[in-house]
C-alpha positions as CSV (number, residue, x, y, z in Angstrom):
1,M,117.8,70.4,120.5
2,A,118.9,74.0,120.6
3,L,117.8,76.0,117.3
4,L,120.9,77.6,117.3
5,Q,123.8,77.9,119.1
6,I,125.1,81.6,118.9
7,S,128.6,81.2,120.9
8,E,130.9,78.6,121.7
9,P,132.0,77.6,124.7
10,G,133.3,79.8,127.4
11,E,132.4,82.9,125.1
12,S,128.8,83.3,125.8
13,A,127.4,86.5,127.3
14,A,126.6,86.6,130.6
15,P,123.1,84.6,131.3
16,H,121.2,88.0,132.5
17,Q,122.5,89.3,128.8
18,R,119.1,88.1,126.3
19,R,119.4,88.7,122.5
20,L,116.7,90.8,121.2
21,G,114.5,89.1,118.7
22,V,111.0,90.0,117.7
23,G,108.2,88.4,115.7
24,I,106.4,90.3,113.0
25,D,103.2,89.5,111.5
26,L,103.4,91.3,108.2
27,G,99.6,91.5,107.3
28,T,97.3,92.8,104.5
29,T,95.3,95.0,106.9
30,N,97.1,95.3,110.0
31,S,100.9,94.1,111.1
32,L,102.1,93.6,114.3
33,V,105.0,92.8,116.6
34,A,105.5,91.1,119.5
35,A,108.4,89.8,121.6
36,V,108.9,87.3,124.6
37,R,109.2,89.3,127.6
38,S,110.0,87.5,131.2
39,G,109.1,84.6,129.3
40,V,105.6,85.4,128.3
41,A,105.3,86.0,124.4
42,E,102.9,89.7,123.9
43,V,102.3,91.8,121.5
44,L,104.0,95.2,121.6
45,P,101.6,98.3,121.9
46,D,102.3,101.7,120.5
47,E,102.9,104.9,122.6
48,R,99.1,105.0,123.1
49,G,98.4,101.2,123.7
50,R,97.1,100.1,120.2
51,A,98.5,96.5,119.5
52,A,97.5,96.8,115.6
53,L,99.4,99.0,113.2
54,P,97.3,99.4,109.8
55,S,99.7,97.9,106.8
56,T,98.9,101.9,105.3
57,V,101.6,104.0,104.5
58,H,101.8,107.9,102.9
59,F,104.7,109.1,101.1
60,S,105.8,112.9,100.9
61,P,108.7,114.7,99.7
62,D,110.0,115.2,103.5
63,A,107.6,111.9,105.1
64,I,107.0,109.2,105.5
65,T,104.0,108.3,107.8
66,T,102.7,105.0,108.6
67,G,99.6,103.7,110.2
68,H,96.9,105.1,112.3
69,E,98.1,108.6,110.8
70,A,98.8,107.7,107.0
71,A,95.3,106.4,106.8
72,M,93.7,109.5,107.3
73,L,96.0,111.1,104.6
74,A,94.8,111.4,100.9
75,G,96.8,109.2,98.4
76,A,97.9,106.9,101.3
77,I,98.4,102.8,100.1
78,R,96.7,100.3,101.2
79,S,97.5,96.5,100.9
80,A,100.8,96.4,99.0
81,K,101.2,93.0,100.6
82,R,98.8,92.0,97.5
83,L,101.3,93.1,95.0
84,M,104.8,91.5,97.1
85,G,107.2,89.9,94.1
86,K,104.9,90.8,91.2
87,G,105.7,92.8,88.1
88,A,103.7,94.9,86.1
89,A,102.0,92.4,83.8
90,D,100.0,91.4,87.2
91,L,98.2,94.4,87.3
92,E,96.0,94.0,84.5
93,G,92.6,93.5,86.4
94,H,94.3,93.4,89.6
95,W,92.0,95.0,92.8
96,L,95.1,97.6,93.4
97,A,94.8,99.3,89.9
98,A,91.1,100.0,90.5
99,H,92.7,102.0,93.5
100,H,96.0,103.5,93.0
101,R,97.7,105.2,90.2
102,F,101.2,103.2,89.2
103,D,104.7,103.9,87.2
104,T,105.3,101.0,85.0
105,S,108.6,102.2,83.7
106,G,110.9,100.4,86.0
107,A,111.4,97.0,86.7
108,L,109.1,96.9,89.6
109,P,105.3,98.8,89.2
110,G,105.7,101.6,91.3
111,F,103.1,103.3,93.5
112,V,102.4,107.1,92.1
113,T,103.0,109.0,95.3
114,E,104.1,112.7,96.1
115,A,107.6,111.7,96.6
116,G,107.7,109.5,93.1
117,P,107.3,105.8,92.6
118,K,107.2,103.5,95.2
119,S,107.4,99.4,95.1
120,A,105.4,97.1,97.1
121,Q,108.5,96.4,98.9
122,E,109.6,100.2,99.6
123,V,105.9,100.2,101.5
124,S,106.4,97.1,103.2
125,A,110.1,98.2,104.1
126,A,108.2,101.1,105.6
127,I,105.8,98.9,107.9
128,L,108.8,97.0,108.7
129,G,110.7,100.0,109.7
130,A,107.5,101.8,111.8
131,L,107.6,98.1,113.7
132,K,111.2,98.1,114.4
133,A,111.3,101.1,115.5
134,R,108.5,100.2,118.2
135,A,109.7,97.2,119.1
136,E,113.7,99.1,120.1
137,A,112.1,101.9,122.2
138,T,109.7,99.3,124.2
139,L,112.4,97.0,124.2
140,G,115.4,99.3,125.3
141,G,117.8,97.8,122.4
142,T,118.7,97.0,118.9
143,L,117.1,93.9,117.6
144,A,119.5,90.6,116.9
145,G,116.9,90.0,114.4
146,A,112.9,89.2,113.4
147,V,111.1,86.5,112.5
148,V,108.6,87.8,109.4
149,T,105.4,85.6,109.2
150,V,104.1,85.3,105.0
151,P,101.0,83.6,104.1
152,A,101.4,79.9,103.2
153,Y,100.8,80.4,99.6
154,F,103.7,83.0,98.9
155,D,105.8,81.9,96.3
156,D,109.6,82.5,96.1
157,A,109.7,85.6,94.5
158,Q,106.9,86.9,97.1
159,R,109.4,85.7,99.7
160,Q,112.3,87.4,98.6
161,A,110.7,90.5,98.2
162,T,109.6,90.4,102.2
163,K,113.1,89.5,102.6
164,D,114.2,92.6,100.0
165,A,111.9,95.0,102.0
166,A,113.3,94.0,105.6
167,A,116.7,94.9,104.1
168,M,116.0,98.0,103.3
169,V,115.4,99.2,106.6
170,G,118.3,96.9,108.0
171,L,115.9,94.6,110.1
172,P,117.9,91.1,110.1
173,V,115.5,88.0,109.0
174,L,116.2,85.5,111.4
175,R,113.6,83.4,109.5
176,L,110.3,83.7,107.0
177,L,107.6,81.6,108.7
178,N,104.3,80.6,107.2
179,E,101.2,82.4,109.0
180,P,99.6,79.2,109.8
181,T,102.8,77.9,111.1
182,A,103.0,80.6,113.9
183,A,99.8,80.2,114.7
184,A,100.6,76.5,115.9
185,V,103.8,77.4,117.7
186,A,101.9,79.8,119.7
187,Y,99.4,77.4,120.7
188,G,101.3,74.3,120.9
189,L,103.4,76.0,123.4
190,D,100.7,77.3,125.8
191,S,98.1,74.0,124.9
192,G,100.7,71.4,124.9
193,E,98.3,69.9,122.2
194,E,100.0,66.8,120.7
195,G,98.7,65.0,117.3
196,V,96.8,66.3,114.2
197,I,95.8,70.4,114.2
198,A,93.9,72.2,111.7
199,V,94.8,76.1,111.4
200,Y,91.9,77.6,110.0
201,D,93.2,81.2,109.1
202,L,90.5,83.8,107.9
203,G,92.6,87.3,107.3
204,G,91.4,90.7,106.1
205,G,92.7,89.9,102.2
206,T,93.6,86.0,102.6
207,F,92.4,82.6,103.6
208,D,94.7,79.7,104.5
209,V,94.2,76.3,105.8
210,S,96.9,74.0,107.1
211,L,97.1,70.5,108.3
212,L,100.5,70.3,110.7
213,R,101.2,67.3,113.4
214,L,102.6,68.0,116.2
215,Q,104.9,65.7,118.1
216,R,107.2,65.6,121.0
217,G,108.1,69.4,119.9
218,V,108.3,68.5,116.2
219,F,106.0,70.9,114.3
220,E,105.3,69.0,110.8
221,V,102.6,70.9,107.8
222,L,101.3,68.0,106.5
223,A,99.5,70.1,103.9
224,T,98.4,73.3,103.0
225,A,95.4,74.8,100.8
226,G,93.1,78.1,100.9
227,D,92.0,81.3,98.7
228,T,94.4,84.2,98.4
229,A,91.5,86.1,97.2
230,L,89.1,85.4,100.1
231,G,89.2,87.4,103.0
232,G,87.4,89.4,106.2
233,D,87.3,92.0,103.7
234,D,85.1,90.5,101.6
235,L,82.6,89.6,104.6
236,D,82.8,93.5,105.0
237,N,81.5,94.2,101.2
238,L,78.6,92.1,101.4
239,L,77.7,94.1,104.4
240,V,78.4,97.4,102.4
241,D,76.3,96.4,99.3
242,W,73.2,95.1,102.1
243,L,73.7,98.7,103.7
244,L,73.5,100.5,100.1
245,E,70.5,98.6,99.3
246,R,68.7,99.6,102.2
247,V,69.7,103.2,102.0
248,G,68.5,103.1,98.0
249,V,71.5,104.1,96.6
250,D,72.2,102.7,93.2
251,G,76.3,102.0,92.4
252,V,79.3,102.8,94.6
253,P,79.7,105.7,96.5
254,D,82.3,108.2,95.9
255,G,85.8,107.0,97.8
256,Q,85.9,108.6,101.0
257,A,81.7,107.6,100.9
258,R,83.0,104.4,100.6
259,V,85.5,104.3,103.2
260,A,83.2,106.0,105.9
261,L,80.6,103.3,104.9
262,K,83.1,100.0,105.1
263,E,84.1,101.1,108.7
264,L,80.5,101.1,109.2
265,A,80.3,97.7,108.1
266,R,83.2,96.6,110.0
267,G,82.1,97.6,113.4
268,L,78.6,96.6,112.6
269,K,79.9,93.0,111.9
270,E,82.3,93.3,114.8
271,R,79.1,94.0,117.2
272,L,77.4,91.4,116.2
273,S,79.7,89.0,117.5
274,D,78.3,89.9,120.9
275,E,74.8,91.4,120.4
276,T,72.1,89.5,118.7
277,S,71.1,92.4,116.7
278,V,72.3,96.2,116.7
279,P,70.5,99.5,115.6
280,V,71.8,101.1,112.3
281,E,71.5,104.9,111.1
282,L,72.2,105.8,107.6
283,E,72.9,108.4,105.4
284,I,74.1,109.0,101.9
285,G,73.7,112.4,100.0
286,S,70.1,112.6,100.5
287,H,69.2,109.2,101.1
288,R,68.3,108.1,104.6
289,W,67.6,104.7,106.3
290,Q,67.3,103.9,110.0
291,G,66.6,100.4,110.9
292,E,68.6,97.3,112.2
293,L,70.3,94.5,111.5
294,T,70.0,91.2,113.1
295,R,72.9,88.5,113.2
296,E,70.6,86.3,111.4
297,T,70.4,88.7,108.4
298,F,74.2,88.9,108.6
299,E,75.0,84.9,109.1
300,R,72.5,84.2,105.7
301,L,74.5,87.2,103.6
302,V,77.9,85.8,104.7
303,A,76.8,82.0,104.7
304,P,78.1,81.6,100.8
305,L,81.7,82.8,101.8
306,V,82.1,80.5,104.7
307,D,80.9,77.6,103.1
308,A,83.5,78.7,100.1
309,T,86.1,78.1,102.8
310,L,85.1,74.7,103.5
311,K,86.7,73.5,100.1
312,P,90.3,74.0,100.8
313,C,89.9,72.4,104.0
314,R,88.3,69.1,102.2
315,R,91.7,69.2,100.3
316,V,93.9,69.3,102.9
317,L,92.4,66.3,104.7
318,R,92.4,64.9,101.0
319,D,96.4,65.7,100.5
320,A,97.2,64.8,103.9
321,K,95.3,61.4,104.0
322,V,93.7,62.7,107.3
323,A,90.2,61.6,108.3
324,R,88.4,64.2,110.5
325,E,87.8,62.2,113.5
326,D,91.7,62.3,113.4
327,I,92.3,66.0,114.0
328,R,93.1,66.7,117.6
329,A,92.5,70.4,117.8
330,V,91.3,73.3,115.0
331,V,93.2,76.7,116.0
332,M,91.2,80.0,114.8
333,V,93.4,82.5,113.2
334,G,92.3,86.3,111.9
335,G,90.0,88.9,113.1
336,S,86.7,87.0,111.2
337,T,87.3,84.2,113.0
338,R,85.7,86.0,115.8
339,V,81.9,85.9,113.7
340,P,80.1,83.3,115.5
341,A,78.7,81.6,111.9
342,V,82.5,80.9,111.5
343,R,83.3,79.4,114.4
344,A,79.8,77.5,114.4
345,R,80.3,76.7,110.7
346,V,84.1,75.3,111.4
347,S,83.4,73.6,114.2
348,R,80.6,71.7,112.6
349,F,82.6,70.7,109.8
350,F,85.7,69.2,112.0
351,E,83.4,67.9,114.2
352,R,84.9,69.4,117.5
353,E,85.4,73.0,119.1
354,V,87.0,75.4,118.0
355,L,91.1,76.8,119.9
356,I,89.9,80.5,120.5
357,D,92.2,81.0,124.0
358,I,94.5,83.3,122.1
359,D,93.3,86.8,120.7
360,P,93.2,85.4,116.7
361,D,94.5,88.6,115.8
362,S,97.5,88.4,118.3
363,V,98.5,84.4,118.1
364,V,100.3,84.6,114.4
365,A,103.0,87.3,115.7
366,I,103.0,85.7,119.3
367,G,104.1,82.1,117.6
368,A,106.6,84.3,115.8
369,A,108.1,85.7,118.4
370,V,108.3,82.5,120.4
371,Q,110.1,81.2,117.2
372,A,112.3,84.3,117.2
373,D,113.3,84.3,120.9
374,A,114.7,80.7,119.8
375,L,116.5,81.6,117.4
376,V,118.8,84.3,119.0
377,G,119.4,82.2,121.4
378,N,117.4,82.6,124.3
379,R,116.0,79.0,124.8
380,A,118.7,76.9,124.2
381,D,117.0,74.0,125.9
382,D,114.1,74.4,123.6
383,D,112.8,71.5,121.5
384,L,111.1,73.1,119.4
385,L,111.6,72.0,115.4
386,L,109.7,74.0,112.3
387,L,109.0,71.7,108.9
388,D,107.0,73.5,106.7
389,V,106.0,72.4,103.0
390,T,106.4,73.0,99.6
391,P,102.6,74.5,98.2
392,L,103.1,73.1,94.5
393,S,105.1,70.6,92.8
394,L,108.9,71.3,91.3
395,G,110.5,69.7,88.5
396,L,112.1,69.8,84.8
397,E,110.9,69.7,81.9
398,T,111.7,66.4,79.7
399,M,111.6,65.5,75.9
400,G,108.1,65.6,74.6
401,N,106.6,68.8,76.7
402,L,106.9,66.8,79.6
403,V,107.1,67.6,83.5
404,E,109.4,65.5,85.6
405,K,108.4,66.1,89.3
406,V,111.5,65.9,91.4
407,I,110.0,67.4,94.6
408,P,106.2,66.9,95.2
409,R,103.8,69.1,96.6
410,N,103.4,69.5,100.1
411,T,107.1,68.1,100.9
412,T,108.6,68.9,104.3
413,I,111.2,71.7,103.6
414,P,114.4,72.1,104.0
415,V,114.6,69.9,101.3
416,A,116.9,68.5,98.7
417,R,115.9,66.1,96.4
418,A,118.2,64.5,93.3
419,Q,117.5,63.3,90.0
420,E,119.5,61.8,87.1
421,F,119.3,62.5,83.5
422,T,121.0,62.0,80.6
423,T,121.5,63.0,76.7
424,Y,119.5,62.9,74.1
425,K,121.3,62.8,71.1
426,D,124.9,61.8,70.1
427,G,127.6,63.9,70.8
428,Q,125.5,66.7,72.7
429,T,128.1,69.0,74.7
430,A,125.4,71.1,76.4
431,M,121.8,70.9,78.1
432,A,119.5,73.2,78.9
433,L,117.4,72.8,81.9
434,H,114.0,74.6,82.5
435,V,112.4,74.5,86.1
436,L,108.8,74.6,86.3
437,Q,106.1,74.6,89.2
438,G,102.9,73.0,89.2
439,E,100.7,70.0,89.2
440,R,99.9,69.3,85.6
441,E,101.7,66.8,83.2
442,L,103.0,69.0,80.3
443,V,104.9,72.1,80.3
444,D,102.3,74.2,78.9
445,D,100.1,73.9,82.0
446,C,102.7,74.7,84.2
447,R,104.4,77.9,85.8
448,S,108.0,78.4,84.2
449,L,110.5,79.6,87.1
450,A,114.0,79.5,85.4
451,R,116.0,78.3,82.9
452,F,119.5,77.7,82.5
453,E,122.7,75.4,80.9
454,I,125.5,73.2,81.5
455,N,127.9,73.5,79.0
456,G,131.6,71.6,78.3
457,L,129.5,68.0,78.4
458,P,132.3,65.6,76.7
459,P,130.8,64.1,73.4
460,R,129.3,60.4,74.5
461,V,126.4,58.6,72.4
462,A,122.8,59.5,73.5
463,G,122.2,58.3,77.0
464,A,125.5,57.2,78.0
465,L,126.4,60.6,80.5
466,R,125.0,60.9,83.8
467,I,123.6,64.5,84.7
468,Q,122.7,64.8,88.4
469,V,120.2,67.6,88.6
470,L,119.5,68.8,92.7
471,F,116.6,70.7,94.1
472,Q,117.1,72.3,97.2
473,V,114.7,75.0,99.3
474,D,115.8,76.0,101.9
475,A,113.7,76.7,105.6
476,D,112.5,80.2,104.1
477,G,110.8,78.1,100.7
478,L,113.8,79.7,98.5
479,L,114.6,77.1,95.9
480,T,118.3,76.7,94.2
481,V,118.5,74.1,91.4
482,S,122.1,72.7,90.4
483,A,123.4,70.5,87.8
484,L,126.6,68.1,88.1
485,E,128.0,65.8,85.6
486,R,130.2,63.5,87.4
487,E,132.6,62.2,84.4
488,S,133.6,65.7,83.9
489,G,132.9,67.6,86.9
490,T,130.9,70.1,85.0
491,V,128.6,72.2,87.2
492,A,125.9,74.7,86.7
493,S,123.4,76.3,88.9
494,I,120.9,78.7,89.4
495,D,119.0,80.6,92.5
496,V,115.7,81.0,91.5
497,R,114.1,84.5,92.1
498,P,111.6,84.9,89.4
499,S,110.6,88.6,88.6
500,Y,106.9,88.1,89.4
501,G,105.0,86.4,91.8
502,L,101.8,84.5,91.4
503,E,98.1,85.3,90.7
504,D,95.9,85.9,93.7
505,G,94.3,82.3,93.3
506,E,96.7,81.2,91.2
507,I,97.8,78.5,93.2
508,E,94.2,77.3,94.0
509,R,93.4,77.2,90.2
510,M,96.3,75.3,89.4
511,L,95.3,72.9,91.9
512,G,91.9,72.5,90.9
513,E,92.9,71.9,87.2
514,S,95.2,69.2,87.9
515,M,92.7,67.5,89.9
516,E,89.7,68.1,87.2
517,R,91.5,67.4,84.3
518,A,93.4,64.2,85.8
519,A,92.3,62.0,83.1
520,E,92.9,63.8,80.3
521,D,96.5,64.9,81.7
522,A,97.1,60.9,82.0
523,V,96.5,60.6,78.1
524,A,98.2,63.6,77.1
525,R,101.5,62.3,79.2
526,A,101.2,58.9,77.4
527,L,100.7,59.9,74.1
528,A,103.9,62.5,74.8
529,E,105.8,59.3,76.2
530,Q,105.0,57.4,73.5
531,R,106.0,60.3,70.7
532,V,109.3,60.6,73.0
533,D,110.0,56.5,72.3
534,A,108.9,57.1,68.0
535,E,111.1,60.0,68.0
536,R,114.2,58.1,69.9
537,A,113.7,55.0,67.5
538,L,113.7,57.3,63.9
539,E,116.8,58.8,65.5
540,A,118.5,55.5,66.1
541,I,117.5,54.2,62.6
542,G,117.8,57.3,60.8
543,S,122.1,57.8,62.3
544,A,122.4,54.1,61.6
545,L,121.0,54.3,57.9
546,A,123.2,57.2,57.2
547,S,126.6,55.4,58.7
548,D,126.0,52.0,57.0
549,G,122.7,51.5,55.3
550,D,124.1,50.8,52.0
551,R,127.1,48.7,53.1
552,H,124.4,46.4,54.7
553,L,120.9,46.7,53.0
554,D,119.9,46.0,49.4
555,G,117.7,48.4,47.6
556,S,114.3,46.7,48.7
557,E,115.4,46.2,52.1
558,R,116.5,49.6,52.4
559,A,113.4,51.2,50.9
560,A,111.1,48.3,53.3
561,I,112.8,50.6,56.3
562,D,112.4,53.5,55.0
563,A,108.5,52.9,54.3
564,L,108.1,51.7,58.3
565,A,109.8,54.8,59.2
566,G,107.7,57.0,57.1
567,A,104.7,54.9,58.8
568,V,106.1,56.5,62.3
569,R,106.1,60.0,61.2
570,Q,102.9,59.7,59.6
571,A,101.5,57.9,63.4
572,V,103.0,60.8,65.1
573,S,101.7,63.2,63.3
574,D,98.1,62.2,63.2
575,G,98.4,61.7,67.5
576,D,97.0,58.1,67.9
577,R,99.3,56.8,71.2
578,D,98.6,53.0,69.8
579,A,99.1,53.5,66.1
580,I,102.2,55.2,67.2
581,R,103.2,52.1,69.7
582,A,102.0,49.8,66.9
583,A,104.3,51.3,64.1
584,V,107.2,51.9,66.5
585,E,107.1,47.9,66.9
586,A,106.6,47.1,63.3
587,L,109.7,49.6,62.5
588,E,111.8,47.3,65.4
589,A,110.7,44.7,64.0
590,G,111.3,45.1,60.2
591,S,114.8,46.3,61.1
592,A,115.6,43.6,63.3
593,R,118.0,41.6,60.7
594,Y,119.6,45.4,59.6
595,V,120.5,45.7,63.4
596,E,121.9,41.9,63.5
597,R,124.2,42.8,60.8
598,R,125.4,45.8,61.9
599,M,126.0,43.9,65.5
600,N,128.0,41.1,63.8
601,A,130.1,43.4,61.6
602,S,130.9,45.3,64.7
603,V,132.1,42.3,66.5
604,H,134.0,41.0,63.8
605,A,135.9,44.5,63.2
606,M,137.0,44.5,66.9
607,M,138.3,40.6,66.6
608,A,139.9,41.0,63.4
609,G,143.5,40.1,63.7
610,R,143.3,39.2,67.4
611,T,142.8,36.0,69.1
612,L,140.5,35.3,72.3
613,S,143.1,35.0,74.7
614,E,144.2,39.1,73.9
615,I,140.4,39.7,74.1
616,D,139.9,37.9,77.5
617,D,143.2,39.9,78.5
618,E,141.8,43.2,78.3
């Protein structure tokens, strides 16, 4: 099926005129741009033949420098992707705060530069602008659009920030694509694999693992997990610490020395992918050390980090209800997957050989380029369809501080789900809606995304109105929530654009807590639901007593019901679920005769002065 029809029949361009679409891997450490040329997806190098552009930017009053040249300048900004979609509050304790100065006076935190404060979006825009210029120079034309990849765990704010960055440099975004899905596109087309595959993505600053089902051109993400605070840089840092111990330096050297030491560590790591040992000569100040680093020593150093990546692997298998033996292939993504220990450990975990046919540094950009080529209309006969998933559940706050999940986590997107809610009190003319994200049962344990109100509701008795709340997540993972009251046609909606993103590792923490505290949360939810039932019972009996209690009850009966209502309030205050249930049942039983009298009185009033035939005719 065609993904996009570019023009009407009879109005299409000549067959030889191709629209230029590119795939961009906007990485934390390095970024790449790729395109399909002569039917083959390939990375576009710069004029010196370098494929990767370091995600580094330097701002001066009269120039913006990116990539390799920027990396040599003092004050250059690195790893700005970690701050995409985040606010000033997220800087506290953040890795970037220790390496850069920030201006927090504006709506977004700004890196302090010679040209003034620059947001993470502006830094990413400079990188995207450089890649756009490279692509247009190489391809010889104006780009029709780009597919830009993002980590699977980017939330709404981070995805929107990525789109904003592209807009700043006039780059049309055809689609935001999860990085693991992009890798699956590349391998799905090249190897023709069908069935369930695992995509293991160990990048410079993040780790993701996803399970995808490939069948007849349909790519469906079954589940995804990861750790946004774990990446190849952590392997390098372990090696840096080991080198400092060898040379006998206590503490971290100054900035330039640390950068040089990290470059040395990275080089040693890369050499050990092909060699069993490498010689090392190191000099820091008056301290010198000469020796060798073996692959065995390096593998022992990084083993705990490699093992840490297997925990999310177990989680996706459990979430997708897939057995290891059902995995048809394992795709390796990210430069650190070249490390033999990583490949061996992952292969042993999934009990099969891993796929390394495509350069793990380039596979994401190549997959994005294939998708971009389809989206601009160059592959009208392409049957490719991509289905991503929501990383966390989305829902609404309901009475009792409870969360009602409307879209569960790992639901395939794009998706639209509706659920009906009703009013709690008689005569209610407005309803506040609180949109939440997370796996826990109580509002306080989930993340608040947005609040809005639907006003102008017809005043009806509690429970009579029906308000349909619709959650829509588009292909880029962006959320719109709307509310419709059917009787009056009243509508309210909101596009969820939170002003800050999740902390590094926040999703991992939220998922972990939801499992660790599942039993505790079930008890808390049951108690909250029982309290809501009690509040409804108290609301109903209180309203009835205020209306006609004196007419249908004598003094002793009224006192007995008041006492039972007081017992319910006391049980709610004590927080014992069984006691609340018992008190509510006692109140309902104790007020049954009163309720019966009210009903009879209502029927008598309705029939007063009328015949049965008149009532039957209505």
